[in-house]
N, CA and C atoms as an extended XYZ file, in Angstrom:
543
Properties=species:S:1:pos:R:3:atomname:S:1:resname:S:1:resid:I:1 pbc="F F F"
N       159.029       65.605      108.628 N   MET     1
C       159.798       66.822      108.786 CA  MET     1
C       161.265       66.543      108.505 C   MET     1
N       161.845       65.518      109.116 N   ASN     2
C       163.251       65.210      108.892 CA  ASN     2
C       163.495       64.726      107.472 C   ASN     2
N       162.542       63.970      106.919 N   LEU     3
C       162.688       63.480      105.553 CA  LEU     3
C       162.728       64.645      104.570 C   LEU     3
N       161.847       65.635      104.796 N   GLU     4
C       161.825       66.800      103.918 CA  GLU     4
C       163.152       67.547      104.005 C   GLU     4
N       163.671       67.721      105.206 N   MET     5
C       164.937       68.423      105.385 CA  MET     5
C       166.067       67.634      104.713 C   MET     5
N       166.036       66.313      104.845 N   THR     6
C       167.068       65.476      104.250 CA  THR     6
C       167.034       65.583      102.728 C   THR     6
N       165.838       65.552      102.152 N   ASN     7
C       165.719       65.678      100.700 CA  ASN     7
C       166.233       67.025      100.218 C   ASN     7
N       165.918       68.086      100.954 N   THR     8
C       166.405       69.417      100.583 CA  THR     8
C       167.919       69.459      100.665 C   THR     8
N       168.474       68.916      101.741 N   ALA     9
C       169.933       68.900      101.898 CA  ALA     9
C       170.575       68.112      100.758 C   ALA     9
N       169.974       66.995      100.379 N   ARG    10
C       170.503       66.179       99.290 CA  ARG    10
C       170.504       66.962       97.978 C   ARG    10
N       169.385       67.705       97.710 N   ARG    11
C       169.322       68.510       96.487 CA  ARG    11
C       170.397       69.592       96.502 C   ARG    11
N       170.621       70.206       97.686 N   GLN    12
C       171.635       71.254       97.786 CA  GLN    12
C       173.025       70.686       97.529 C   GLN    12
N       173.324       69.529       98.086 N   ILE    13
C       174.636       68.904       97.893 CA  ILE    13
C       174.829       68.554       96.425 C   ILE    13
N       173.810       67.972       95.805 N   ASN    14
C       173.903       67.621       94.391 CA  ASN    14
C       174.143       68.858       93.537 C   ASN    14
N       173.446       69.968       93.850 N   LEU    15
C       173.631       71.178       93.066 CA  LEU    15
C       175.012       71.760       93.299 C   LEU    15
N       175.486       71.738       94.551 N   GLN    16
C       176.794       72.293       94.853 CA  GLN    16
C       177.896       71.502       94.157 C   GLN    16
N       177.685       70.203       93.978 N   GLN    17
C       178.671       69.397       93.274 CA  GLN    17
C       178.658       69.711       91.778 C   GLN    17
N       177.509       70.166       91.264 N   THR    18
C       177.366       70.465       89.854 CA  THR    18
C       178.015       71.799       89.480 C   THR    18
N       177.967       72.764       90.402 N   PHE    19
C       178.466       74.107       90.117 CA  PHE    19
C       179.744       74.376       90.889 C   PHE    19
N       180.623       75.117       90.264 N   SER    20
C       181.874       75.476       90.930 CA  SER    20
C       181.608       76.582       91.946 C   SER    20
N       182.482       76.708       92.953 N   PRO    21
C       182.304       77.766       93.951 CA  PRO    21
C       182.250       79.126       93.274 C   PRO    21
N       181.354       79.982       93.768 N   GLY    22
C       181.216       81.315       93.203 CA  GLY    22
C       180.317       81.358       91.981 C   GLY    22
N       179.797       80.208       91.571 N   ALA    23
C       178.917       80.160       90.406 CA  ALA    23
C       177.587       80.824       90.740 C   ALA    23
N       176.943       81.336       89.712 N   THR    24
C       175.613       81.901       89.888 CA  THR    24
C       174.585       80.877       89.435 C   THR    24
N       173.421       80.959       90.048 N   LEU    25
C       172.347       80.014       89.763 CA  LEU    25
C       171.139       80.766       89.235 C   LEU    25
N       170.531       80.246       88.196 N   LYS    26
C       169.288       80.818       87.695 CA  LYS    26
C       168.158       80.349       88.587 C   LYS    26
N       167.027       81.015       88.487 N   ILE    27
C       165.913       80.744       89.381 CA  ILE    27
C       165.438       79.288       89.295 C   ILE    27
N       165.451       78.702       88.109 N   GLY    28
C       165.040       77.305       87.963 CA  GLY    28
C       165.978       76.357       88.692 C   GLY    28
N       167.266       76.672       88.662 N   GLU    29
C       168.254       75.848       89.367 CA  GLU    29
C       168.088       75.971       90.879 C   GLU    29
N       167.788       77.182       91.343 N   VAL    30
C       167.541       77.388       92.775 CA  VAL    30
C       166.278       76.628       93.175 C   VAL    30
N       165.267       76.699       92.351 N   SER    31
C       164.016       75.995       92.621 CA  SER    31
C       164.258       74.492       92.723 C   SER    31
N       164.999       73.962       91.775 N   GLN    32
C       165.276       72.523       91.765 CA  GLN    32
C       166.094       72.125       92.988 C   GLN    32
N       167.086       72.916       93.327 N   ALA    33
C       167.960       72.574       94.446 CA  ALA    33
C       167.259       72.695       95.787 C   ALA    33
N       166.358       73.665       95.913 N   SER    34
C       165.719       73.920       97.206 CA  SER    34
C       164.387       73.209       97.359 C   SER    34
N       163.772       72.818       96.249 N   GLY    35
C       162.443       72.223       96.323 CA  GLY    35
C       161.350       73.272       96.480 C   GLY    35
N       161.700       74.539       96.291 N   ILE    36
C       160.752       75.640       96.412 CA  ILE    36
C       160.410       76.114       94.999 C   ILE    36
N       159.128       76.287       94.743 N   GLY    37
C       158.679       76.671       93.412 CA  GLY    37
C       159.178       78.045       92.988 C   GLY    37
N       159.216       78.244       91.694 N   ILE    38
C       159.696       79.502       91.127 CA  ILE    38
C       158.839       80.677       91.588 C   ILE    38
N       157.527       80.503       91.582 N   GLU    39
C       156.651       81.598       92.021 CA  GLU    39
C       156.877       81.918       93.492 C   GLU    39
N       157.118       80.910       94.309 N   ALA    40
C       157.414       81.151       95.729 CA  ALA    40
C       158.718       81.919       95.875 C   ALA    40
N       159.708       81.589       95.065 N   LEU    41
C       160.982       82.318       95.109 CA  LEU    41
C       160.772       83.789       94.740 C   LEU    41
N       159.974       84.035       93.726 N   ARG    42
C       159.679       85.416       93.342 CA  ARG    42
C       158.927       86.139       94.465 C   ARG    42
N       158.001       85.419       95.083 N   PHE    43
C       157.259       85.993       96.208 CA  PHE    43
C       158.211       86.342       97.352 C   PHE    43
N       159.118       85.437       97.680 N   TYR    44
C       160.102       85.698       98.737 CA  TYR    44
C       160.934       86.937       98.410 C   TYR    44
N       161.288       87.082       97.156 N   GLU    45
C       162.073       88.247       96.743 CA  GLU    45
C       161.251       89.526       96.919 C   GLU    45
N       159.996       89.513       96.434 N   ARG    46
C       159.132       90.700       96.559 CA  ARG    46
C       158.879       91.067       98.015 C   ARG    46
N       158.758       90.069       98.879 N   SER    47
C       158.424       90.338      100.278 CA  SER    47
C       159.652       90.616      101.135 C   SER    47
N       160.837       90.562      100.563 N   GLY    48
C       162.040       90.924      101.296 CA  GLY    48
C       162.716       89.794      102.042 C   GLY    48
N       162.253       88.573      101.876 N   LEU    49
C       162.912       87.430      102.518 CA  LEU    49
C       164.221       87.086      101.826 C   LEU    49
N       164.274       87.338      100.536 N   LEU    50
C       165.501       87.153       99.759 CA  LEU    50
C       165.927       88.517       99.225 C   LEU    50
N       167.216       88.718       99.159 N   GLY    51
C       167.714       89.952       98.568 CA  GLY    51
C       167.465       89.962       97.074 C   GLY    51
N       167.587       91.127       96.489 N   LYS    52
C       167.431       91.244       95.036 CA  LYS    52
C       168.637       90.588       94.367 C   LYS    52
N       168.393       89.611       93.522 N   PRO    53
C       169.519       88.957       92.856 CA  PRO    53
C       170.059       89.819       91.713 C   PRO    53
N       171.275       89.514       91.333 N   ALA    54
C       171.840       90.167       90.152 CA  ALA    54
C       171.034       89.706       88.939 C   ALA    54
N       171.196       90.418       87.851 N   ARG    55
C       170.500       90.047       86.613 CA  ARG    55
C       171.521       89.867       85.501 C   ARG    55
N       171.223       88.895       84.660 N   SER    56
C       172.071       88.704       83.482 CA  SER    56
C       171.718       89.783       82.452 C   SER    56
N       172.497       89.862       81.391 N   GLN    57
C       172.206       90.850       80.349 CA  GLN    57
C       170.829       90.626       79.736 C   GLN    57
N       170.384       89.373       79.743 N   SER    58
C       169.067       89.072       79.179 CA  SER    58
C       167.962       89.138       80.239 C   SER    58
N       168.302       89.559       81.469 N   GLY    59
C       167.284       89.777       82.500 CA  GLY    59
C       167.026       88.613       83.437 C   GLY    59
N       167.733       87.503       83.282 N   TYR    60
C       167.535       86.367       84.184 CA  TYR    60
C       168.060       86.694       85.577 C   TYR    60
N       167.345       86.224       86.594 N   ARG    61
C       167.827       86.369       87.960 CA  ARG    61
C       169.043       85.458       88.136 C   ARG    61
N       170.088       85.996       88.761 N   LEU    62
C       171.298       85.220       89.025 CA  LEU    62
C       171.590       85.260       90.520 C   LEU    62
N       171.417       84.111       91.178 N   TYR    63
C       171.610       84.007       92.619 CA  TYR    63
C       172.986       83.424       92.904 C   TYR    63
N       173.563       83.817       94.036 N   ASP    64
C       174.778       83.129       94.464 CA  ASP    64
C       174.340       81.927       95.303 C   ASP    64
N       175.277       81.055       95.619 N   GLU    65
C       174.925       79.824       96.336 CA  GLU    65
C       174.409       80.088       97.746 C   GLU    65
N       174.658       81.289       98.294 N   GLY    66
C       174.161       81.639       99.624 CA  GLY    66
C       172.644       81.626       99.715 C   GLY    66
N       171.979       81.765       98.571 N   VAL    67
C       170.519       81.754       98.574 CA  VAL    67
C       169.988       80.408       99.071 C   VAL    67
N       170.713       79.335       98.811 N   LEU    68
C       170.267       78.006       99.252 CA  LEU    68
C       170.282       77.919      100.776 C   LEU    68
N       171.298       78.520      101.381 N   GLU    69
C       171.362       78.540      102.843 CA  GLU    69
C       170.198       79.361      103.403 C   GLU    69
N       169.922       80.510      102.798 N   ARG    70
C       168.818       81.355      103.243 CA  ARG    70
C       167.494       80.623      103.114 C   ARG    70
N       167.287       79.944      101.987 N   LEU    71
C       166.043       79.203      101.781 CA  LEU    71
C       165.917       78.053      102.774 C   LEU    71
N       167.032       77.400      103.086 N   GLY    72
C       167.013       76.348      104.105 CA  GLY    72
C       166.594       76.912      105.454 C   GLY    72
N       167.096       78.098      105.797 N   PHE    73
C       166.714       78.749      107.049 CA  PHE    73
C       165.223       79.069      107.053 C   PHE    73
N       164.727       79.626      105.955 N   ILE    74
C       163.305       79.987      105.873 CA  ILE    74
C       162.428       78.750      106.048 C   ILE    74
N       162.776       77.669      105.364 N   LYS    75
C       161.980       76.437      105.465 CA  LYS    75
C       162.022       75.871      106.883 C   LYS    75
N       163.187       75.902      107.507 N   LYS    76
C       163.306       75.379      108.868 CA  LYS    76
C       162.494       76.230      109.841 C   LYS    76
N       162.562       77.553      109.678 N   ALA    77
C       161.790       78.450      110.549 CA  ALA    77
C       160.286       78.224      110.358 C   ALA    77
N       159.857       78.011      109.115 N   GLN    78
C       158.443       77.725      108.868 CA  GLN    78
C       158.035       76.415      109.534 C   GLN    78
N       158.906       75.418      109.452 N   THR    79
C       158.632       74.126      110.079 CA  THR    79
C       158.458       74.291      111.592 C   THR    79
N       159.197       75.235      112.166 N   LEU    80
C       159.093       75.505      113.600 CA  LEU    80
C       157.886       76.378      113.938 C   LEU    80
N       157.147       76.809      112.923 N   GLY    81
C       155.916       77.551      113.162 CA  GLY    81
C       156.020       79.056      113.041 C   GLY    81
N       157.153       79.584      112.581 N   PHE    82
C       157.285       81.026      112.416 CA  PHE    82
C       156.576       81.463      111.142 C   PHE    82
N       155.906       82.608      111.217 N   SER    83
C       155.256       83.169      110.034 CA  SER    83
C       156.327       83.809      109.148 C   SER    83
N       155.955       84.077      107.914 N   LEU    84
C       156.907       84.734      107.014 CA  LEU    84
C       157.275       86.127      107.520 C   LEU    84
N       156.318       86.837      108.120 N   ASP    85
C       156.634       88.149      108.691 CA  ASP    85
C       157.658       88.022      109.824 C   ASP    85
N       157.478       87.031      110.674 N   GLU    86
C       158.429       86.822      111.768 CA  GLU    86
C       159.805       86.451      111.222 C   GLU    86
N       159.829       85.602      110.218 N   ILE    87
C       161.096       85.202      109.602 CA  ILE    87
C       161.782       86.423      108.984 C   ILE    87
N       161.010       87.262      108.339 N   LYS    88
C       161.575       88.467      107.732 CA  LYS    88
C       162.198       89.363      108.799 C   LYS    88
N       161.518       89.524      109.931 N   ARG    89
C       162.078       90.342      111.027 CA  ARG    89
C       163.351       89.726      111.576 C   ARG    89
N       163.366       88.409      111.722 N   ILE    90
C       164.551       87.713      112.247 CA  ILE    90
C       165.734       87.940      111.307 C   ILE    90
N       165.506       87.760      110.023 N   ILE    91
C       166.566       87.957      109.027 CA  ILE    91
C       167.033       89.409      109.043 C   ILE    91
N       166.093       90.340      109.093 N   SER    92
C       166.429       91.757      109.094 CA  SER    92
C       167.267       92.121      110.321 C   SER    92
N       166.864       91.633      111.485 N   ASP    93
C       167.634       91.908      112.709 CA  ASP    93
C       169.066       91.402      112.562 C   ASP    93
N       169.203       90.177      112.047 N   ALA    94
C       170.539       89.598      111.881 CA  ALA    94
C       171.370       90.421      110.882 C   ALA    94
N       170.747       90.865      109.792 N   GLN    95
C       171.463       91.670      108.795 CA  GLN    95
C       171.893       93.025      109.356 C   GLN    95
N       171.134       93.517      110.329 N   ASN    96
C       171.457       94.798      110.954 CA  ASN    96
C       172.435       94.647      112.114 C   ASN    96
N       172.946       93.430      112.306 N   GLY    97
C       173.958       93.206      113.325 CA  GLY    97
C       173.425       92.850      114.697 C   GLY    97
N       172.118       92.743      114.850 N   ALA    98
C       171.522       92.384      116.137 CA  ALA    98
C       171.234       90.887      116.158 C   ALA    98
N       171.453       90.273      117.298 N   SER    99
C       171.117       88.858      117.423 CA  SER    99
C       169.610       88.737      117.636 C   SER    99
N       168.921       88.015      116.782 N   PRO   100
C       167.478       87.860      116.928 CA  PRO   100
C       167.085       86.753      117.914 C   PRO   100
N       168.058       86.113      118.523 N   CYS   101
C       167.771       84.931      119.341 CA  CYS   101
C       166.838       85.228      120.516 C   CYS   101
N       166.995       86.397      121.161 N   ASP   102
C       166.100       86.732      122.269 CA  ASP   102
C       164.659       86.857      121.781 C   ASP   102
N       164.470       87.520      120.640 N   ASP   103
C       163.123       87.641      120.069 CA  ASP   103
C       162.570       86.281      119.669 C   ASP   103
N       163.411       85.431      119.118 N   VAL   104
C       162.980       84.088      118.720 CA  VAL   104
C       162.475       83.324      119.942 C   VAL   104
N       163.237       83.385      121.023 N   ARG   105
C       162.801       82.706      122.255 CA  ARG   105
C       161.482       83.275      122.756 C   ARG   105
N       161.340       84.581      122.695 N   GLU   106
C       160.098       85.212      123.175 CA  GLU   106
C       158.903       84.807      122.314 C   GLU   106
N       159.088       84.771      121.010 N   ILE   107
C       158.006       84.336      120.120 CA  ILE   107
C       157.588       82.903      120.457 C   ILE   107
N       158.567       82.036      120.682 N   VAL   108
C       158.254       80.634      120.998 CA  VAL   108
C       157.587       80.542      122.369 C   VAL   108
N       158.057       81.343      123.336 N   ARG   109
C       157.398       81.345      124.658 CA  ARG   109
C       155.925       81.739      124.524 C   ARG   109
N       155.660       82.804      123.766 N   GLN   110
C       154.279       83.244      123.548 CA  GLN   110
C       153.468       82.158      122.859 C   GLN   110
N       154.062       81.548      121.849 N   ARG   111
C       153.358       80.502      121.109 CA  ARG   111
C       153.030       79.324      122.033 C   ARG   111
N       153.973       78.927      122.879 N   LEU   112
C       153.728       77.826      123.813 CA  LEU   112
C       152.617       78.180      124.797 C   LEU   112
N       152.632       79.406      125.291 N   SER   113
C       151.587       79.856      126.203 CA  SER   113
C       150.219       79.793      125.527 C   SER   113
N       150.153       80.266      124.293 N   GLU   114
C       148.897       80.227      123.549 CA  GLU   114
C       148.462       78.789      123.278 C   GLU   114
N       149.419       77.922      122.971 N   LEU   115
C       149.079       76.509      122.743 CA  LEU   115
C       148.567       75.860      124.017 C   LEU   115
N       149.178       76.191      125.153 N   ASP   116
C       148.705       75.656      126.432 CA  ASP   116
C       147.257       76.070      126.686 C   ASP   116
N       146.943       77.340      126.430 N   GLU   117
C       145.574       77.820      126.616 CA  GLU   117
C       144.634       77.125      125.647 C   GLU   117
N       145.073       76.939      124.431 N   ARG   118
C       144.246       76.249      123.433 CA  ARG   118
C       143.969       74.804      123.851 C   ARG   118
N       144.964       74.134      124.407 N   VAL   119
C       144.770       72.762      124.890 CA  VAL   119
C       143.739       72.749      126.019 C   VAL   119
N       143.818       73.734      126.938 N   ARG   120
C       142.826       73.805      128.019 CA  ARG   120
C       141.422       74.004      127.451 C   ARG   120
N       141.302       74.910      126.460 N   GLU   121
C       140.001       75.140      125.825 CA  GLU   121
C       139.497       73.873      125.136 C   GLU   121
N       140.400       73.187      124.464 N   MET   122
C       140.012       71.949      123.770 CA  MET   122
C       139.535       70.894      124.771 C   MET   122
N       140.183       70.805      125.913 N   ARG   123
C       139.758       69.834      126.935 CA  ARG   123
C       138.366       70.173      127.464 C   ARG   123
N       138.112       71.476      127.727 N   ARG   124
C       136.775       71.887      128.186 CA  ARG   124
C       135.736       71.553      127.124 C   ARG   124
N       136.050       71.868      125.883 N   TYR   125
C       135.133       71.609      124.787 CA  TYR   125
C       134.889       70.105      124.620 C   TYR   125
N       135.953       69.317      124.716 N   ARG   126
C       135.826       67.866      124.598 CA  ARG   126
C       134.926       67.302      125.691 C   ARG   126
N       135.102       67.808      126.914 N   LYS   127
C       134.284       67.342      128.044 CA  LYS   127
C       132.812       67.625      127.772 C   LYS   127
N       132.506       68.821      127.282 N   GLU   128
C       131.112       69.165      126.982 CA  GLU   128
C       130.552       68.298      125.859 C   GLU   128
N       131.361       68.046      124.834 N   LEU   129
C       130.891       67.183      123.742 CA  LEU   129
C       130.634       65.763      124.236 C   LEU   129
N       131.515       65.245      125.076 N   ALA   130
C       131.349       63.890      125.620 CA  ALA   130
C       130.078       63.820      126.468 C   ALA   130
N       129.831       64.863      127.265 N   GLU   131
C       128.607       64.895      128.079 CA  GLU   131
C       127.367       64.958      127.191 C   GLU   131
N       127.431       65.738      126.126 N   ALA   132
C       126.296       65.826      125.198 CA  ALA   132
C       126.039       64.469      124.549 C   ALA   132
N       127.098       63.799      124.105 N   LEU   133
C       126.933       62.490      123.472 CA  LEU   133
C       126.349       61.474      124.456 C   LEU   133
N       126.810       61.510      125.687 N   GLU   134
C       126.283       60.596      126.716 CA  GLU   134
C       124.781       60.827      126.905 C   GLU   134
N       124.391       62.087      126.948 N   GLU   135
C       122.969       62.427      127.093 CA  GLU   135
C       122.189       61.984      125.853 C   GLU   135
N       122.746       62.217      124.671 N   TRP   136
C       122.076       61.815      123.435 CA  TRP   136
C       121.883       60.304      123.379 C   TRP   136
N       122.863       59.546      123.872 N   ASN   137
C       122.751       58.089      123.879 CA  ASN   137
C       121.599       57.643      124.775 C   ASN   137
N       121.324       58.376      125.851 N   LYS   138
C       120.199       58.056      126.745 CA  LYS   138
C       118.870       58.399      126.074 C   LYS   138
N       118.850       59.535      125.373 N   VAL   139
C       117.622       60.037      124.754 CA  VAL   139
C       117.243       59.235      123.513 C   VAL   139
N       118.224       58.812      122.769 N   GLY   140
C       117.948       58.157      121.488 CA  GLY   140
C       117.664       59.210      120.447 C   GLY   140
N       116.490       59.130      119.828 N   ARG   141
C       116.097       60.145      118.848 CA  ARG   141
C       115.244       61.201      119.551 C   ARG   141
N       115.400       62.433      119.114 N   ALA   142
C       114.628       63.525      119.719 CA  ALA   142
C       113.918       64.293      118.621 C   ALA   142
N       112.655       64.608      118.847 N   PRO   143
C       111.933       65.374      117.833 CA  PRO   143
C       112.490       66.797      117.762 C   PRO   143
N       112.425       67.350      116.581 N   GLY   144
C       112.893       68.719      116.387 CA  GLY   144
C       112.658       69.153      114.961 C   GLY   144
N       112.939       70.390      114.699 N   HIS   145
C       112.743       70.915      113.349 CA  HIS   145
C       113.684       70.215      112.364 C   HIS   145
N       114.963       70.100      112.731 N   ILE   146
C       115.920       69.384      111.888 CA  ILE   146
C       116.453       68.178      112.658 C   ILE   146
N       117.111       68.425      113.795 N   CYS   147
C       117.608       67.357      114.662 CA  CYS   147
C       117.462       67.830      116.097 C   CYS   147
N       116.528       67.214      116.800 N   GLY   148
C       116.226       67.606      118.178 CA  GLY   148
C       117.408       67.476      119.117 C   GLY   148
N       118.324       66.551      118.838 N   LEU   149
C       119.503       66.398      119.695 CA  LEU   149
C       120.324       67.686      119.696 C   LEU   149
N       120.581       68.196      118.511 N   ILE   150
C       121.369       69.427      118.396 CA  ILE   150
C       120.577       70.614      118.935 C   ILE   150
N       119.312       70.700      118.578 N   GLU   151
C       118.493       71.846      118.968 CA  GLU   151
C       118.341       71.956      120.478 C   GLU   151
N       118.322       70.849      121.193 N   ALA   152
C       118.130       70.872      122.646 CA  ALA   152
C       119.437       70.958      123.432 C   ALA   152
N       120.545       70.865      122.757 N   THR   153
C       121.836       70.848      123.444 CA  THR   153
C       122.257       72.240      123.864 C   THR   153
N       122.765       72.316      125.093 N   LYS   154
C       123.307       73.578      125.614 CA  LYS   154
C       124.811       73.408      125.753 C   LYS   154
N       125.546       74.099      124.893 N   ILE   155
C       127.013       74.044      124.903 CA  ILE   155
C       127.518       75.431      125.278 C   ILE   155
N       128.372       75.498      126.289 N   GLU   156
C       128.931       76.789      126.701 CA  GLU   156
C       130.215       77.104      125.959 C   GLU   156
N       131.017       76.090      125.704 N   ASN   157
C       132.305       76.299      125.035 CA  ASN   157
C       132.186       75.931      123.573 C   ASN   157
N       132.523       76.879      122.718 N   SER   158
C       132.547       76.582      121.292 CA  SER   158
C       133.936       76.065      120.939 C   SER   158
N       134.074       75.456      119.767 N   PRO   159
C       135.413       74.984      119.386 CA  PRO   159
C       136.400       76.147      119.425 C   PRO   159
N       137.574       75.919      119.979 N   PRO   160
C       138.573       76.989      120.054 CA  PRO   160
C       138.983       77.473      118.671 C   PRO   160
N       139.197       78.772      118.570 N   ALA   161
C       139.671       79.370      117.328 CA  ALA   161
C       141.147       79.064      117.156 C   ALA   161
N       141.633       79.070      115.926 N   PRO   162
C       143.068       78.841      115.715 CA  PRO   162
C       143.881       79.884      116.481 C   PRO   162
N       145.057       79.500      116.977 N   PRO   163
C       145.859       80.429      117.771 CA  PRO   163
C       146.408       81.574      116.931 C   PRO   163
N       146.533       82.722      117.553 N   ARG   164
C       147.128       83.908      116.920 CA  ARG   164
C       148.202       84.424      117.858 C   ARG   164
N       149.393       84.561      117.347 N   VAL   165
C       150.488       85.103      118.140 CA  VAL   165
C       150.576       86.584      117.852 C   VAL   165
N       150.441       87.397      118.890 N   ALA   166
C       150.596       88.834      118.714 CA  ALA   166
C       152.073       89.151      118.579 C   ALA   166
N       152.439       89.842      117.522 N   PRO   167
C       153.854       90.192      117.349 CA  PRO   167
C       154.368       91.027      118.508 C   PRO   167
N       155.647       90.862      118.818 N   LYS   168
C       156.264       91.561      119.931 CA  LYS   168
C       156.165       93.066      119.727 C   LYS   168
N       155.901       93.769      120.805 N   GLY   169
C       155.860       95.217      120.745 CA  GLY   169
C       154.680       95.760      119.946 C   GLY   169
N       153.595       95.005      119.887 N   LYS   170
C       152.378       95.418      119.179 CA  LYS   170
C       152.661       95.771      117.722 C   LYS   170
N       153.596       95.059      117.126 N   ARG   171
C       153.883       95.275      115.703 CA  ARG   171
C       152.688       94.837      114.895 C   ARG   171
N       152.360       95.636      113.905 N   LYS   172
C       151.242       95.283      113.037 CA  LYS   172
C       151.654       94.128      112.141 C   LYS   172
N       150.776       93.179      112.022 N   ARG   173
C       151.061       91.990      111.237 CA  ARG   173
C       150.482       92.140      109.838 C   ARG   173
N       151.318       92.001      108.839 N   THR   174
C       150.863       92.064      107.457 CA  THR   174
C       150.298       90.705      107.084 C   THR   174
N       149.127       90.701      106.489 N   VAL   175
C       148.496       89.450      106.103 CA  VAL   175
C       148.683       89.249      104.610 C   VAL   175
N       149.260       88.119      104.248 N   PHE   176
C       149.384       87.752      102.847 CA  PHE   176
C       149.407       86.242      102.765 C   PHE   176
N       149.093       85.725      101.619 N   ARG   177
C       149.055       84.287      101.446 CA  ARG   177
C       150.469       83.745      101.304 C   ARG   177
N       150.717       82.674      102.038 N   GLU   178
C       152.020       82.025      101.933 CA  GLU   178
C       151.952       81.029      100.782 C   GLU   178
N       152.960       80.992       99.962 N   PRO   179
C       152.925       80.084       98.813 CA  PRO   179
C       152.995       78.626       99.253 C   PRO   179
N       152.400       77.756       98.451 N   LYS   180
C       152.485       76.319       98.719 CA  LYS   180
C       153.722       75.769       98.066 C   LYS   180
N       154.316       74.808       98.712 N   PHE   181
C       155.551       74.220       98.195 CA  PHE   181
C       155.301       72.846       97.681 C   PHE   181
């Protein structure tokens, strides 16, 4: 995590040294400086995480250097476990003059609570699996249609499902694929 952040910071510094203050950056330059792919940058723009950049006469996207700071924020928020929808709300709140910090804390509190419950479920599930294995070790092989050990096992707890954080205020969550970096 820190290595990735350091590499991104290094790319940003190198790019800032290359361009004079107030310079505009084409999408490829932003991609190179941030380590984020061009398609991901376009996706961020379409989804509202990045503002609409200016365009050159030939139609190229022209970003100001502030985009690198925004992309650094997005990457850091993702590293902390925020979804793109949550990041978009945080950015929007800040742009509208509201401090999103209270919401950020609440999202993290909810996430921690859900993780705590997931850990409890995992411990219950682990205990049942360990008990099943102990019993299987006593039994050895068991006759069955496919595997008698599995067929005869009674498990009450299934593997826990991945955690889902309900957005604050019952906000509907938009589902879309997050780009790979």
